[in-house]
C-alpha positions as CSV (number, residue, x, y, z in Angstrom):
1,M,95.3,148.5,99.2
2,T,99.1,147.9,99.4
3,R,100.9,145.4,97.3
4,K,101.6,143.3,100.4
5,K,97.9,143.1,101.3
6,I,96.9,142.2,97.8
7,I,99.5,139.4,97.7
8,G,98.4,138.2,101.1
9,T,94.8,138.1,100.0
10,I,95.6,136.2,96.9
11,V,97.8,133.7,98.8
12,A,95.0,133.2,101.3
13,C,92.4,132.5,98.6
14,V,94.8,130.1,96.8
15,A,95.6,128.4,100.1
16,I,92.0,127.9,101.0
17,A,91.2,126.6,97.5
18,A,94.1,124.2,97.6
19,V,93.1,122.8,101.0
20,V,89.5,122.4,99.9
21,L,90.7,120.5,96.8
22,L,93.2,118.5,98.8
23,L,91.0,117.6,101.7
24,G,87.6,117.6,100.2
25,K,84.9,119.9,101.5
26,D,83.5,117.3,103.9
27,N,86.8,117.4,105.9
28,I,86.9,121.2,106.3
29,T,84.9,123.1,108.9
30,E,82.9,126.0,107.5
31,Q,84.2,129.4,108.7
32,S,81.4,131.6,107.5
33,D,81.7,134.0,110.5
34,I,85.3,133.8,111.4
35,Q,85.4,137.0,113.4
36,N,82.5,136.2,115.7
37,K,83.9,134.1,118.5
38,A,80.6,134.4,120.4
39,A,78.7,132.6,117.6
40,A,77.1,129.4,118.8
41,L,78.9,126.2,118.1
42,K,77.3,123.4,116.2
43,P,75.9,120.8,118.6
44,G,78.7,118.5,119.7
45,S,81.5,120.8,118.5
46,G,84.3,122.5,120.4
47,A,86.4,125.4,119.2
48,I,90.0,126.6,119.0
49,T,90.4,130.4,118.7
50,G,93.2,132.9,118.9
51,K,95.0,136.0,117.6
52,L,97.9,136.4,115.2
53,M,100.3,139.3,115.8
54,D,103.3,140.5,113.8
55,R,105.4,143.2,115.5
56,G,102.6,144.1,117.8
57,R,100.0,144.5,115.0
58,P,97.2,142.1,114.1
59,V,97.9,139.8,111.1
60,N,94.9,140.4,108.9
61,T,95.9,139.0,105.5
62,G,96.9,135.6,104.2
63,A,97.4,133.5,107.3
64,F,96.0,130.0,107.3
65,I,95.6,127.7,110.3
66,L,95.3,123.9,110.4
67,A,94.4,121.7,113.3
68,S,94.5,117.9,113.9
69,V,95.1,115.4,116.6
70,A,98.2,114.3,114.6
71,P,101.2,116.6,114.1
72,I,100.9,118.8,111.0
73,P,104.2,119.0,109.1
74,N,105.6,122.0,107.2
75,P,104.7,122.0,104.4
76,P,101.4,120.1,105.0
77,P,101.1,116.6,103.5
78,T,99.5,116.0,100.1
79,I,96.1,114.7,100.7
80,R,94.1,112.9,98.0
81,M,90.4,113.6,97.6
82,S,89.9,109.9,97.0
83,K,91.3,109.1,100.5
84,P,90.2,111.7,103.2
85,P,92.8,112.3,105.9
86,V,92.6,110.2,109.1
87,P,92.5,111.9,111.5
88,S,90.5,114.8,110.2
89,I,92.1,118.2,109.6
90,F,90.3,121.3,110.5
91,S,91.1,124.8,109.1
92,A,90.6,128.5,109.6
93,Q,91.7,131.7,108.0
94,V,92.7,134.8,109.9
95,G,90.0,137.6,110.0
96,A,90.4,141.3,109.4
97,D,91.0,141.9,113.2
98,G,93.8,139.2,113.4
99,T,91.7,136.6,115.0
100,Y,90.7,133.1,114.0
101,S,88.1,130.6,115.2
102,M,87.6,127.1,114.1
103,E,85.1,124.4,115.1
104,V,86.7,121.1,115.9
105,A,85.4,117.7,117.0
106,P,85.9,117.0,120.7
107,N,88.6,114.4,121.1
108,A,90.4,112.8,124.1
109,K,93.7,113.4,122.3
110,P,95.2,117.0,122.3
111,Y,95.1,119.0,119.1
112,Y,98.2,120.2,117.2
113,L,98.0,123.5,115.3
114,R,100.1,125.0,112.6
115,V,99.8,128.5,111.2
116,F,101.1,129.4,107.7
117,Y,101.8,133.2,107.3
118,P,103.0,134.5,103.9
119,V,105.2,137.6,104.0
120,E,107.4,139.5,101.7
121,D,111.1,139.3,102.4
122,S,113.6,142.2,102.0
123,R,114.0,141.4,98.3
124,G,110.3,141.4,97.6
125,R,110.0,137.6,97.4
126,L,107.0,135.9,99.0
127,I,108.0,133.5,101.8
128,T,105.8,131.5,104.2
129,N,106.5,131.6,107.9
130,S,105.2,128.7,109.9
131,K,104.6,128.2,113.6
132,A,103.2,125.2,115.5
133,A,101.5,124.6,118.8
134,S,100.5,121.4,120.5
135,G,98.7,120.1,123.6
136,L,95.4,122.0,123.0
137,V,92.6,120.0,124.7
138,V,89.1,120.2,123.4
139,N,87.7,117.1,125.0
140,K,84.0,117.9,125.3
141,P,81.2,119.6,123.3
142,G,81.2,123.4,123.9
143,A,84.9,123.4,125.1
144,K,86.9,126.4,123.8
145,V,90.7,126.7,123.8
146,E,92.7,129.8,122.9
147,Q,96.1,129.7,121.1
148,D,97.8,133.0,120.0
149,F,100.8,133.2,117.7
150,S,103.2,136.2,117.3
151,W,106.1,137.1,115.1
152,P,108.9,139.5,116.1
């Protein structure tokens, strides 16, 4: 495993742990089978799925995706466990094949997404790229929307 992949994996684990601590486990959708887009959704849920690419290759380490019906700033806001976020924030981590899938609650308002992708710069320092998307409509149970992200 390369140094970059090891760092990416560590960053991903730390990011997930931080979000769980910040948001509380009740506000985070479980992503036990992130690579299986065909998996059945929980009754009443919708889904946002997509692929992350960097220079034409799948991003398979370290990327973290957040979704909400409110814009998600960069960096994400500090959220206290004693006061869950309103509206809810959903999350996913990129899978080994560069795809992600997250269950979300159907909502009349469109969803905003923000992806955080840690990379090593030319000096070997870890930096986090961020991209955002908006206008993703998941307005009924079973609805699925796809949003891909790519870097040059």
